[in-house]
C-alpha positions, 0 to 999 in steps of 0.5 A, a space after each residue: 169734804 168735811 165732818 159729817 155728824 151721821 158718820 160719828 157713832 159711839 162704840 163704848 162708854 165707861 167711866 167718862 171715856 168714849 170710844 167712837 168710830 168714824 168713817 169718811 172719804 176725807 184723807 187722814 191728814 184732813 181729819 187730823 187737822 184742828 177744828 175738823 170735829 168742832 161740830 162735835 165739841 159738845 160730845 168729845 172729851 179729852 182722852 176720847 179715842 176715835 177709831 177711824 176709817 179715812 180715805 174710804 173709796 180712795 186711799 184708805 187709812 185706818 187708825 186711832 185718833 186721840 182727842 188731845 184738846 177741846 176748848 172754846 169749841 175747837 177740837 184737836 186730835 193727835 196724829 193718827 196711829 195707824 193700824 193694819 199697815 203691815 201684812 207680812 203674808 
């Protein structure tokens, strides 16, 4: 699949920073690839964070992507920082 604008939403905005949420059946490795969010380049800024639920309906991975580049319409995010990976109970 690919990026779907309807699945990206704003959770919070303050002081030039936006916290986003994105949900997709795409694997986190696909979402992490440079260019995945190009269609949203006009909205995403350096330092924005995207809380993501990836692999929905398959092998889920949830975490945070940091927008670390956005130039010339090409958006890149850092590798996902996973959350909820350990469950000791």
